[in-house]
C-alpha atoms as a printed R data frame, in Angstrom:
    type eleno elety resid chain resno       x       y       z
1   ATOM     1    CA   UNK     A     1  63.840  58.783  76.551
2   ATOM     2    CA   UNK     A     2  62.548  61.773  79.282
3   ATOM     3    CA   UNK     A     3  63.250  59.190  81.935
4   ATOM     4    CA   UNK     A     4  66.909  59.578  80.961
5   ATOM     5    CA   UNK     A     5  67.019  63.715  80.540
6   ATOM     6    CA   UNK     A     6  66.146  64.118  83.900
7   ATOM     7    CA   UNK     A     7  68.662  61.453  85.874
8   ATOM     8    CA   UNK     A     8  71.071  63.265  82.874
9   ATOM     9    CA   UNK     A     9  70.745  65.915  84.315
10  ATOM    10    CA   UNK     A    10  70.096  65.407  87.792
11  ATOM    11    CA   UNK     A    11  73.417  63.133  87.441
12  ATOM    12    CA   UNK     A    12  75.125  66.467  85.970
13  ATOM    13    CA   UNK     A    13  74.114  68.691  89.571
14  ATOM    14    CA   UNK     A    14  75.561  66.071  91.981
15  ATOM    15    CA   UNK     A    15  79.019  66.220  90.087
16  ATOM    16    CA   UNK     A    16  78.662  70.128  90.744
17  ATOM    17    CA   UNK     A    17  77.230  70.183  94.014
18  ATOM    18    CA   UNK     A    18  80.199  67.180  94.950
19  ATOM    19    CA   UNK     A    19  82.566  69.570  93.265
20  ATOM    20    CA   UNK     A    20  82.298  72.671  94.250
21  ATOM    21    CA   UNK     A    21  83.146  72.395  97.842
22  ATOM    22    CA   UNK     A    22  86.704  71.914  96.782
23  ATOM    23    CA   UNK     A    23  86.630  74.934  94.147
24  ATOM    24    CA   UNK     A    24  86.399  77.373  97.614
25  ATOM    25    CA   UNK     A    25  89.025  74.689  99.902
26  ATOM    26    CA   UNK     A    26  91.270  75.358  97.348
27  ATOM    27    CA   UNK     A    27  91.243  79.671  97.109
28  ATOM    28    CA   UNK     A    28  90.262  79.953 101.498
29  ATOM    29    CA   UNK     A    29  93.847  77.848 101.091
30  ATOM    30    CA   UNK     A    30  94.761  80.708  98.498
31  ATOM    31    CA   UNK     A    31  93.477  82.774 100.685
32  ATOM    32    CA   UNK     A    32  95.338  82.271 103.868
33  ATOM    33    CA   UNK     A    33  99.159  81.240 101.996
34  ATOM    34    CA   UNK     A    34  98.558  84.906 100.500
35  ATOM    35    CA   UNK     A    35  97.785  86.155 103.974
36  ATOM    36    CA   UNK     A    36 101.124  83.419 105.912
37  ATOM    37    CA   UNK     A    37 103.787  85.243 102.770
38  ATOM    38    CA   UNK     A    38 102.786  88.743 103.578
39  ATOM    39    CA   UNK     A    39 103.158  88.617 107.294
40  ATOM    40    CA   UNK     A    40 106.219  87.085 107.127
41  ATOM    41    CA   UNK     A    41 107.686  90.489 103.890
42  ATOM    42    CA   UNK     A    42 105.928  92.382 106.701
43  ATOM    43    CA   UNK     A    43 108.148  91.014 109.969
44  ATOM    44    CA   UNK     A    44 111.413  90.554 107.357
45  ATOM    45    CA   UNK     A    45 110.420  94.937 105.818
46  ATOM    46    CA   UNK     A    46 110.016  95.944 109.375
47  ATOM    47    CA   UNK     A    47 112.025  97.212 112.410
48  ATOM    48    CA   UNK     A    48 111.371  99.080 115.866
49  ATOM    49    CA   UNK     A    49 113.383 101.174 117.421
50  ATOM    50    CA   UNK     A    50 114.227 102.225 120.864
51  ATOM    51    CA   UNK     A    51 112.831 105.422 120.282
52  ATOM    52    CA   UNK     A    52 110.178 108.806 120.006
53  ATOM    53    CA   UNK     A    53 111.353 111.721 117.655
54  ATOM    54    CA   UNK     A    54 110.244 111.216 114.305
55  ATOM    55    CA   UNK     A    55 112.080 113.909 112.282
56  ATOM    56    CA   UNK     A    56 115.442 112.603 113.857
57  ATOM    57    CA   UNK     A    57 114.324 108.991 112.628
58  ATOM    58    CA   UNK     A    58 113.659 110.150 109.303
59  ATOM    59    CA   UNK     A    59 116.712 112.101 109.329
60  ATOM    60    CA   UNK     A    60 118.160 109.114 109.984
61  ATOM    61    CA   UNK     A    61 117.005 107.452 107.115
62  ATOM    62    CA   UNK     A    62 117.742 109.574 105.063
63  ATOM    63    CA   UNK     A    63 121.287 109.386 105.521
64  ATOM    64    CA   UNK     A    64 121.345 105.600 105.541
65  ATOM    65    CA   UNK     A    65 119.926 106.067 101.803
66  ATOM    66    CA   UNK     A    66 122.364 108.105 101.133
67  ATOM    67    CA   UNK     A    67 124.572 106.849 102.272
68  ATOM    68    CA   UNK     A    68 123.672 103.275 100.107
69  ATOM    69    CA   UNK     A    69 123.689 105.579  97.252
70  ATOM    70    CA   UNK     A    70 119.996 106.336  96.439
71  ATOM    71    CA   UNK     A    71 118.909 109.115  95.395
72  ATOM    72    CA   UNK     A    72 115.467 111.027  97.998
73  ATOM    73    CA   UNK     A    73 112.689 111.455  95.475
74  ATOM    74    CA   UNK     A    74 110.430 112.368  98.282
75  ATOM    75    CA   UNK     A    75 110.135 113.062 102.232
76  ATOM    76    CA   UNK     A    76 107.301 113.745 104.114
77  ATOM    77    CA   UNK     A    77 107.744 114.499 108.294
78  ATOM    78    CA   UNK     A    78 103.891 114.529 108.414
79  ATOM    79    CA   UNK     A    79 104.125 111.392 106.939
80  ATOM    80    CA   UNK     A    80 106.367 109.542 107.448
81  ATOM    81    CA   UNK     A    81 107.745 109.207 104.720
82  ATOM    82    CA   UNK     A    82 111.214 108.810 102.927
83  ATOM    83    CA   UNK     A    83 111.220 107.755  98.705
84  ATOM    84    CA   UNK     A    84 114.376 106.781  97.460
85  ATOM    85    CA   UNK     A    85 116.007 105.908  93.728
86  ATOM    86    CA   UNK     A    86 118.951 103.587  93.443
87  ATOM    87    CA   UNK     A    87 120.293 104.006  89.191
88  ATOM    88    CA   UNK     A    88 123.078 101.728  89.709
89  ATOM    89    CA   UNK     A    89 122.434 100.305  85.604
90  ATOM    90    CA   UNK     A    90 118.781  99.310  87.055
91  ATOM    91    CA   UNK     A    91 115.882 100.763  88.804
92  ATOM    92    CA   UNK     A    92 115.952 100.310  92.852
93  ATOM    93    CA   UNK     A    93 113.839 101.983  94.773
94  ATOM    94    CA   UNK     A    94 112.574 102.121  98.571
95  ATOM    95    CA   UNK     A    95 109.557 103.841 100.240
96  ATOM    96    CA   UNK     A    96 110.263 103.871 104.381
97  ATOM    97    CA   UNK     A    97 107.780 105.007 106.740
98  ATOM    98    CA   UNK     A    98 108.217 105.210 109.979
99  ATOM    99    CA   UNK     A    99 105.282 104.816 112.837
100 ATOM   100    CA   UNK     A   100 105.088 105.265 116.404
101 ATOM   101    CA   UNK     A   101 104.483 102.145 117.942
102 ATOM   102    CA   UNK     A   102 103.173 102.135 121.836
103 ATOM   103    CA   UNK     A   103 105.145 105.138 123.989
104 ATOM   104    CA   UNK     A   104 108.651 104.791 123.106
105 ATOM   105    CA   UNK     A   105 109.201 102.470 120.139
106 ATOM   106    CA   UNK     A   106 109.158 103.748 116.784
107 ATOM   107    CA   UNK     A   107 108.916 100.887 113.987
108 ATOM   108    CA   UNK     A   108 110.379 101.615 110.234
109 ATOM   109    CA   UNK     A   109 109.006  99.645 107.321
110 ATOM   110    CA   UNK     A   110 110.457  99.815 104.528
111 ATOM   111    CA   UNK     A   111 110.058  98.587 101.734
112 ATOM   112    CA   UNK     A   112 111.834  98.385  97.718
113 ATOM   113    CA   UNK     A   113 110.549  97.564  93.810
114 ATOM   114    CA   UNK     A   114 112.864  96.596  91.642
115 ATOM   115    CA   UNK     A   115 111.718  98.317  88.636
116 ATOM   116    CA   UNK     A   116 107.595  97.599  89.207
117 ATOM   117    CA   UNK     A   117 108.240  94.208  90.638
118 ATOM   118    CA   UNK     A   118 108.052  94.333  94.695
119 ATOM   119    CA   UNK     A   119 111.386  92.776  96.151
120 ATOM   120    CA   UNK     A   120 110.813  89.935  98.292
121 ATOM   121    CA   UNK     A   121 114.819  88.844  98.619
122 ATOM   122    CA   UNK     A   122 115.383  89.569 102.794
123 ATOM   123    CA   UNK     A   123 119.174  90.551 101.923
124 ATOM   124    CA   UNK     A   124 117.915  93.821  99.780
125 ATOM   125    CA   UNK     A   125 116.315  94.435 103.260
126 ATOM   126    CA   UNK     A   126 118.721  92.916 106.000
127 ATOM   127    CA   UNK     A   127 121.441  95.503 104.056
128 ATOM   128    CA   UNK     A   128 118.690  98.258 104.979
129 ATOM   129    CA   UNK     A   129 118.335  97.638 108.023
130 ATOM   130    CA   UNK     A   130 121.721  97.250 109.322
131 ATOM   131    CA   UNK     A   131 123.433  99.924 108.589
132 ATOM   132    CA   UNK     A   132 120.619 101.598 109.603
133 ATOM   133    CA   UNK     A   133 120.394 100.275 112.909
134 ATOM   134    CA   UNK     A   134 123.993 102.100 113.282
135 ATOM   135    CA   UNK     A   135 124.248 105.203 112.003
136 ATOM   136    CA   UNK     A   136 120.649 105.102 114.778
137 ATOM   137    CA   UNK     A   137 123.414 104.165 117.509
138 ATOM   138    CA   UNK     A   138 125.744 106.655 116.111
139 ATOM   139    CA   UNK     A   139 123.237 109.409 116.331
140 ATOM   140    CA   UNK     A   140 121.982 108.526 120.203
141 ATOM   141    CA   UNK     A   141 125.375 108.819 120.859
142 ATOM   142    CA   UNK     A   142 126.456 112.129 119.058
143 ATOM   143    CA   UNK     A   143 129.084 110.604 117.213
144 ATOM   144    CA   UNK     A   144 129.578 112.234 113.587
């Protein structure tokens, strides 16, 4: 009886030992998948512009957000961030940050939330960056 109990315990221990690496592999795959999706999302949310004028870029971001129907909630030149909300039957909040990239460019990153859920739809970001790109061009060429 004691031998049967020992064999059962040993068998259970071996099963548990061999099943653990499988769990660990799935967790690693999930972690990598999450990292990949975050990198993909960051690439959708970020654009580089050939300028070093952070103040002018922030002013252009504010004007672009207002042109798209957003109301600016907060702007901080020191942090390089602008937060704005669009109320059009729903609440869309966008936070845009501007930071240097090397000596000749600025990175602009937009992060949108619908109510409290992150927006993953690339179209929202494409629309914003398309309008911002046009505004940056017009601003650079002093077209009002």
